[in-house]
N, C-alpha and C positions, 0 to 999 in steps of 0.2 A: 171625138168621141164621135164613133162611125155610125152614121142614122142609116138606118133601113128603110127602104122604099117599101111604104104601105100601100099603094097606088097602084101598085103594080099587082098585076093578078095572080102572081108568083112575089110574094114579096124578097127582096134580095136587096144585098149591099156590093154585087158584083156590076151593075151598070147592065142592068139585059137587057134594057131598052136599046140602047146600042149596037148592040148584034142581034139582027131581026134573024138568021138562019136559028142562033141558037134559042134565041126568042121561041120561034115557032116549033121546033123541036122539042125543049122541055113541054110547051101549050099541050104538044100532042099528047102526051106521057101522061099530065096530068091527069085525064079524068080514067085512062087506062088505073091511073094510082087510086086514083076515088072507088072506082069499079073496086078494085081489090079490097082496098078497107074496109068495101060494105060486106064482101064476104068474107072476107078474113081477118076483120078486127074485131074488138070486144061486140060478142054478139046482143042484139035486139037494147041498145043504148045506145043507137046513134041521135036518137031524136030528144037526151036529155041532157040539161045545160051541166056543165061540170066548169067546177071552180079553177078553170085554169091556170100555169104560167106561160106566157107568150114574150119570148125574146121581141124588143124592141130598140135594143144595140149591141154589139160586141164590145162593148167597152165592161172594164172588169168589175164595174160597183154603178148598179141602178138601173141592169143589164135588161130586167126585165118587167111586167106585169101583169098582173092577178085579176080575173075577170069569169063570171062562167060565157062557158060558148059549148054549143054542141061538137061533139068532134069532128064530123066533118065538114065543119066551117072551121077551122081552127084554121090559125096562119100559116101554113108549112112553108117553108122558105130554104135560101141561100145562105148562108152567111159564112163568113169567113171571118179570121181574127186580122186588126189591123194587120197590112205590112210593114216590113221589121227594113227601116231603108239601109242600101247595100249589104243587103244581107249576102255573106257569106256560107258556103257551105261546110259544116262542121266537122265531117270524119269521111272515112273510108279514104277508096285512090282520088277523089274531084277535095278532098279539104282542100281550103282557101280559094276557091273558085267561086265566081259569083250563082248564086241559087240559080235554080231554073225555071223558068217562066211558062219553056216550053216542054213537051216532052221528051227526053233527048232518046233518037231514033234506036240507037244500038241498045237502051233497056226500055223502048215499048213494051214490051211482050210480060217481061218481068213488075212493071208497073199494074199494066193493066191488070195482071193477075191478083197483085197486094190488092189494090182497089174494089174489083169485084167481089174478095173472098171477104173481106171487111163489111163490104154492102151488102153482103147476102144473109148477115148475122142479126144486122137490122129487122127485117119482114119477119125474118124467124122466129125472132123473139117473143110479136107479138103475134103470131098464128098458135105460139107454143101456150100464150097466155090471152088467149078471146073466150074463153070462158068462168074466169076464173070470179069476174062481178057477180055471177047468179051465186057465189056461194062466200063472199064480201062480209070480214068482223064487224063492217061497221062503214057509215061514208067514210071516213076519213081515211082506213084503206082503199074501198073502192076508189076513190080522188086520186092517190096516190098510184095505182095502176093504170088509170088515165092517162096522169101524166107523163109514168113511165112509155105508155103504147106511143101518147103523139110524139113523144121526142126517139124515139126510135124511128118512128116515119118520118123525121125531119131530119136526122142520119143516114135513111135512107135516101132522102132528096140532097144532101150532100154528097152523099158517091155519085149520085146520078150525075148529079152538076159536073162531076170532075168528067165520069166515061163521056159524058155527050157534049163536051168542051172540045177536048184534048183527043179523043180516040176516034172521031171519025161514025162512019157506020158500023167498025167495029162498037165504039160503044153505045151506040143507039140500041146495037141488035143484043149486048148485054144488058142495058137498061129495061130492055122487056123481059129477058130470061128473069132476070131480078124478080119479076112479081108473076111469072111460072110456075116456079120451083114451091113446093109445099115442104113444112116442117110436118117430117114423119111419113111425108108420101113415100111408101117404096120404089115406085117407079120412077120417082122424080124429086129425090129430097133435095133439103138444101146442105150447104157445100160440109161442113162440118159436123163431125157427129153427134156434139154436145147439142145444138141447136135443132136434131132430132128426138130427141127426151122427149116425154109427156111430161107436162107441168100440167096434173090433176090434180094438187091441191095448195094453199095458201103455203105448208111448209114446203112443199117442193118450192113456191114462187118466192120467200124471203131467201131460201140456200141459193136460189137462181141468180137471184139480184145482189147478194151479198156477194157468190165466190165467180159466176161468170161474169158477170158486168164488170168485174174490179178484173179480169182478164181483160174486158175490152178496154179497162182506163189502161194495163201496159201496153196493149198494143197500140195505144191511141197516144200513149204519149212517145213509143218509140218511133211512129211517122209523123210525130211534131215536129221529130228533127230530119226532118226528110229533104233532101236535097233539091226535090222537088218541090217549089215553093207553095203553090197553090194546094197541094196535097196538104204539106205543113200547118197552115194556116186553117184550114179545113179542120183538120184533130185538134189544132190549140181550142178552137172555140166551141166543137165536140164535147170536150175536156168538163167546160165550163158546167153543160147540163149531166155530164155524165156522174155527177159528184150525189147528186139527187139516186138516182138507181141504186148508188150502194147504200145510200143513207137508210132508204125503206129496206134493204135487206139485213144490214145489219142490225139497227135497233127493231124493226119487224120482229127478227128473231128474237132479239133480246127480251120482249114485250112476252113472247112466249113464256121465254124462259124464267120472268120474271113472274107471272102467274103460275107455272109450276113450282116456283119455290116459295110462293104464299100457301098452294093447299099443304105443301110438303109441310110446312111451320103450322098450319094449322091441325094438320093430319100425320104425326110424324110414324102413326106405326101402318099408313093405306099405302096401297097403289095408288098413285095421283089416276090413274086412268077409270077410278070408280070414281071418283070426283069430275071427269070430264075433262080433262087436261091432258096434252101432252107429257110426256115422262120423259127423263134426262136420258136416258138410255137409248129411248129413240129417237132424238133428236140427235144425238148421238153419231147413228146411222147415215141418218140426212147429211150431215155436215160432210161425213166421210163421202157418200155416193154422191155429190155432188162437188164437193173438193176437188176428187180426185179425177171426175171426170172435166172439169175443168181444166186441171193439169195437162189432158191431153191437147186441149189447146195450143198448147206452144211447139209442139211437131215433138220428132224426133231428137235425142240428146246429143248428135253429131249427125249433122245437117250440111250440104253441100249448098243448098240453098239459104241456109241463115249465111253462109261465109259469099254469097253471092250476092245477096240483097244489100249487106252491110260493106262490101267492098265495090258494091258499084251506089254507093251514097245514096239510096234508096231507104232504108229502114236500119234508124239508128239503134243504140240502148235508152233505155227509161233513162232522162234528166241525163242525157251524151254530154250536153258542153258543160253543165253546173257537178258532174258528180267524178269526172274522170279528167285525165293530165292530157293523158296518151291517146292520140282518136285515131289512128290507122289499124292497131291492134295486127299487125305484122310483126312482129317479135316474141310476141307473147304466147304462150299455152294457157290453159286451164285443164286442171284435172275433173277429169267425168267417169264417175261410175257406171259400167254399162253390162248387160246380160250377155255373157259370150260360149257357148256348148257346154250350158248348164251350171256359170259357174260365173258370182260376180268379180267381173275386172276392171279395176282402177288404170286410166289410160291418161297420158299427156297429150292434149288435142289443141291444136292451133284454134286461137282463144275464136276468129272470125266462125271458123265450123261449130263452136260451142254459144254459139248468141241465143239460141232458144232455151240453152240451160242458162244463163246470166240473166236473161228476164225472169225464165220461170223461177228464180231465187227470188228474185225484187219481188215477186208475187207472191211466193212462199211466207216471205215477213211481213208486211204486207197483209198477208191472210190475219196470221198468228196473234196482229193488234186489234181484229176482230174477237180473237181466241179470248185474247186477254180481256179484252172488253164483257163479253159471254160470262167468264169465270170471275170474273170484278161482281157482277150482279149477283152471283150466286154466295160470292164472298159475304159481301153485304145483308142476305137473306141468314148466312150462316149455315150454309149448307155446303160440305167437304166434296160432293161430286166434281168434278172439272174433264171439262170438255177440252177435247183436241185435236190437231191436223192429223190426218194420217198420213202415212210413209211419202215421198211419191213415187214413191214404185210399186204401192197399194194398185190395185185393182184397174189399172193402165189399159189401154186400148191402140195407145198408137206409143211408137220407140223398140228402145230393146227390149222393155221391160211385157210390152204387149204378148211374147209368147210364153211367157209361163205365169205363177201367180205369188204372190208373197201378202204375208199377212201386214196388220194396221202397221206393225211394226217394221216394214221393209226386211222380214226374212224369209225366203224361199220357201213354199210351199209345193207339193207335187199337186197333180188334178186333182186325187182321191182327195186329199186333206183341206183342199178348196173347196171342195164340192160341202163337204162333211161341218164346214165351218164358215162358211161365207156370209151366214145369217146373223152369224155373231157381230157382225162388222156392217151388213148393209141391208137394208130395208125387205122384211120378207114382206108376203101377201098378207099373212097377221095385222103388222106392221100400218102398210097400208088402206087396211080395210079400215082399222081403228081411226087412221087419221082422216080417212072420207066418211066415216059417222060423222064425224064432229062439226064438217062442212057443212055450214048451213047459212045463209044469207040474215044480216043481221045492219037495218037500215032507219031503225029511227035514231032521229040525231042525237047524241053525245053518249049512245050504249056501245057495246063494246060484246060479242061474242064472250062467252064464260072463260074458253079456253086461251084469252089473251087479254095479257093488260092493258089499259089506257097508255096514250104517249101523257110525256109529260105535258106538253102546249100541243096547241094546233098548228094553225099552217098561214105563213104570211100574218101573225096576230091574229088569226080569229080563232073563238072561242070552239070547243070539243063539239058544241051542239050546234055549229054553222052547219047551215047547208051548201056540206061538201058537193054533194052532185041533188040535183032537185030532181026526186022521179016523182 
């Protein structure tokens, strides 16, 4: 078991005390980070004690402890998974070589770009969610929100450690820039479009943690295969924490669906909105918006960057060593459909150039499991309505499909048809206004807002009326 040094100002399991220059650089960054947290983290709750999970080990069993902590006092730190003895690079042009412990000079810029892009998503999501606690449907949900927030902050620390340790002056400048960009700021936005979308309601939040954090899972899985060993080890531990974020989204939206189903059973002839819950067609619209936006995070269907990153052994496929027998991807092709000259065209593409699509397909398959989970809730309540994922071509802003319009089944539409029909598939102003009207804070221990069902059990064996946040 790898113990974490909690005596240090910055908790870590990387022997930070032995590198004085790095230790000083990170301790210089720490107060800037705290200032960012106080400015852009959850508003007006920094003096409240929250029942948070804190990492105390990187062992897969018993790795965290729970206790009431004020968020600015949370022990953010730098935790890498245990090193694999004599680890070899598993894919790409460097397969079979010793895993790199230092940045290979020829890939320095690509690797920095990968780390900065991943790092930028972490503070972005905190900024997107900073106002949600004011409308939390319960203390249980408020606590889960704060847990996600502090772990996103720790994931930022993980990436900043890599930047400051391995990229010198450039890395230090990138670390500062991560605290300067702002989600949704038109002049200095976050790097990826989805992380500039406003999260104004808990329905948005549950969809974000279901779909966008699931993208994070697959990006981390691909980076956990990296030939650059410190990045691989960092991502392996981040995946341990990421699981909770997707749990919040899938089960949170499941409880919204459960509550709607209960009302539909009790009042089969009524519009569920008349009873203050979220109706299924509207929930479907939010699913369609956030899943399609998150599809963009994988980039273009055919990509030279994906080929470069795989070939250079920097970024593999999810579960590269477990799921694939051939790891060079040099002689293989993949069938990819793109939009060219006003029509759908299917091409055989060199597999390395289609790695974005390989990862997106794994992601879509994983999303479908969540859809099945929600439809099972409807089944158990005798509701025939079925939720679904939109086609991957729907509502895209990145890749070849971004230049045209497609319906929820992936059929081409003219711009005029899209304008007429888009409100069938995406939330319109009236939908958003209705959801906003339901957003009011519920803080009595054990009580939940009318529009969401309670979870089946509390956190870490606590009861539902436990004081998850001490207000």
